MARSEDO-619693 format. One record per residue: residue in one letter; x, y, z of N, C-alpha, C in turn. Coordinates in steps of 0.1 Angstrom, whole numbers, plus 5000, padded with zeros to 4 digits. Example, Ala and Ser with C-alpha at 12.3 -4.5 7.8 and 13.67 -1.06 7.14 Angstrom:
residues 2
A513249435078512349555078513249675078
S512849785071513749895071512950005079
//
This chain:
residues 200
M524113100117525413160126525413170137
S527113090134527213080149527713160158
L527613220168527813340178528813260191
M529613310189530313230206530313410215
I530613330227530513470239531313400249
A532913390250533213260258534113380266
C534713340280534213370294536313320293
D537113400279537813340283539513330294
A538913450302539613480317538213410326
M538713310336538113290340537613370351
A536213320354535713460368536413450387
Q536713580390537713570401536613500413
S537613430417536613400434535713460439
D534613470442533713580448534713570467
A533813690472534013730482534613680497
T533113520493533413400503534713350498
G535813300487536713260487536513120482
G534813170470534613030463535113020451
A535212890445536112810432536012950417
A536412960415536813020403536012920393
A534812970390534112950367534512920361
R534212910351534512970340533012890335
V532512970322531312930312531513010305
E531012940290530812920275528912900270
V529212970266527612970254528012960239
S527512930233527412930222525612900209
L525312980206524413040200525112890181
D524112860176524312760166523012770156
G522612820146520612790144520012840155
E519312760159517912780173518512770186
I519812630184520412530193521512590203
Y521112650219521912720226522912570235
S524412620228525612490237526212550248
V526212460259526812550271528112520278
R529112530282529712440289530712560295
A530712390314531112500328531912420330
S532612520340533612420347534912490357
A534212390370535112470381536012310389
Q537612340395538212320401537512340421
L536912220422536412220435537912170451
A537612200461538712120466537312030475
A536911940474536011910478536011780475
D535511710493535411460485534611530472
Q534711360463533911330451532511300457
R532511210470531311220467530211320479
V530711440480529711600483529511670472
V530611580467530111670454528811610444
W528611480441527511340437526411410443
E526911410458525511430466524611510461
T525311680466524411810460524711790449
L524411760435524511780418522711620425
T523111570426521911470430520411490436
D520911590442519811650456518811710453
Y517811650440517111730436515811710437
E515811710454514711730460514811840470
R515811900469516312010476516812090467
L516312100449518112230440517212340442
R515812390451515012530444515912560461
E516512520466516812610482518012610476
F518812600470520412700464520012700450
I519012670441519412700427518412810428
P518812960415517913040413517613000405
G516213040397515313000394514212820390
V514912780404514212660407513212630411
T511512590414511112660419510512490430
R511012410423510212250424511012170411
A511112090421512011950418512011890425
R512011750420511211620426511511510415
V511611400422511611230415510511200413
L510011190397508511110404508910920396
A510010960394510310790397511410730399
R511810610403513910550399513710420403
T514710390391514410190387516110240388
G516710150396518610140399518910300395
N520010340390519910430388520410500374
Q518410450369517110520365516410630367
L516710760361515410840375514610940364
C513310930365512711080357512711160368
I512511270367512211340373511711490365
E511211590374509911670366510611760375
Q511011910365512212020375510412190367
V510112190380509512390376510512460377
G510412570369510912710374510312840363
V511512910365512113040357513013030356
F513813090334514913090328514113230325
S515413360338515913460333516413520325
V516013580313516913610301516413770301
L517113850306517514020308515714050309
F514814090303513614120309512914050308
I513013940309511913800299512513710314
D510913660320510813510325510213450315
L510913330312510413260314510013080314
P508513080324508113030330509212850324
V509412740325510412640328509212530337
R509112460326508512340332509312190322
V509712090332510411980321510611860332
R510611780323509911630327511411580319
L512411540332513611430324514211290324
A514911280318515011060321516611110324
V517211110337518111070345519310970343
Q520210970340520610820338522210860353
H522710810360523710810369525010740367
L525810750366527410670369527710710381
P527510640388527710670404529410740408
Y529510860410530010980421530911010403
T531010960396531310990377530811140367
M529211070373528811140359527211160357
V526311230354524611260356524511290343
L524011200341523011210319521711240322
A521411400314519911400316519011420294
R518711380300517811460287516111490282
M516111490281514411520278513811430273
D512811390285511911340283510611280278
A509911220265509911230255508511250255
S507511230270506611180278505411350279
P505111360274504111500269503311550293
L504011640292503811720303502311780306
D501411740322500311710327499911850317
A500411940317499912050318500612120307
G500312230302500612370299501912320285
E502112480278503212430273504712400275
P505912350267506812350269507312430267
T509012540280509112640278510712560262
L510712460266512012370258511312300242
R512112230238512012200226512712080226
S514412070233514711980230516012020246
F516311960251517311930262518411790266
S519411790263519911720268522011760280
G521811740291523411780296523511690305
R524811750307525411580313526611670326
Y526711680331527211700350529011540343
T529911620348531511520347532111530360
L532411460370533511530379534311380378
S536011460380536811390373538011420388
V538411340394539011350406541011400398
V541311540410542811610404543211670415
R544511660420545111720428545511910425
L544911920440545112020445546312100449
A546912220454548012250465548112190473
Q546912200478547012110491546011950494
R545111940487544511810490543811760475
A543611600475542611570461541411650462
G540311710449539811760452539211750441
V538211820427537511770421537311910411
R537111840400537111870386535811880384
L535011990382533411990379533012000364
D533011970352532811970342530611990339
Y530512070332528812070332529112100314
D528212030302527612040290526812000287
A525612110284524312070277523712110264
Q522512140257522112160244521512200251
F520112320249519012320249518612390231
E517212370229516812440216515412480223
L515012670228513912750232512412690225
T511312660230510512630217510412790209
R510212850221510312960212511313060207
P511913130203513113200200512913270208
L514213380212514013480220513413630211
P512913710212512113790209513713930200
V513113910192514113980172514714140184
V513614140188514414330200515614310201
I515914110214517214120215517814030210
G517714020200519214060189519913850197
P520713850184521313710189522513760204
L523413820196524313890201524113910221
F523113910218522914020239522313960239
G521213800233520313640240521413550249
V522613540235523213430238524013530255
A524713650251525113690268524213730282
A522813660269521813690290522113560293
V522113380281521513300287523213240297
R524313350289525013330297525613370313
G525013460317524413550327523913400329
T522713350335522013300340522513130340
M523513090333524112980333524912990342
R525913140342526713100359526013130369
A525013210373524413200386524413060383
Q523312990380522612900380523912800391
F525512800382526512680384527112770393
E527812840390527912900405527012890417
A525512860417525012880433525512710439
M525412600424526212480430526912450433
L527912530427529712530436529412600451
R528712660455528512790467528112660477
E527112550472526312520480527212400482
I528212320474529312220478530112250486
E530012390486532012410491531012410506
R530012480505529112470522528912360528
R528312260519528412160529529612040528
Q530012080517531812030523532512050542
A532312250535532512300555532312190564
L530812190564530712140578530711980580
L531411930567531911800568532911820572
V533711940569535411940576535211930596
A533712020593533312110609533011950617
A532411870612531811770621533111670623
E534011720616535411510616536111610623
Q536111760624537111870632536511860647
A535411770650534811750660534511600670
E534811580665534911450667536411430671
//
């Protein structure tokens, strides 16, 4: 059975005037699919540098306690990420190793690395994700449309008591919180850049 929880109405800008985000999550069998998008009045380089600032993710993305680059060869990276994926009243510990490919300033591709983790059972059976940056024209200036697409499967399905419908809604809430946190950090860095330019 395929379930879809779709936010057809965009989330309204928050009290700080942040970018509105659209987040959709669907469940097909045991595989969750996530689609999120937003338009930002930000420079493409600022968006890119925030997305790829792996070592600082824990400072602004909820649920991430550690992220580090294990290896880098050109635009190919191996990244370890540790944290907690909260779904309703359940906190799932997450420790995943990702093979990441950079297409500078336009796309970040990630998939679960086949290498075994050093310790512990992985929370995810599979994962693949993609950030896409597209230059758009906004009312006052050029901006960036940021799209995020991901598919993942949990090693163990959520408890039956949660149910598919509530599980999808809970995953959507978690993914929205993380995506909007990324948007807020991009906007914060853009504001600092603008302030520095105006001070020169």
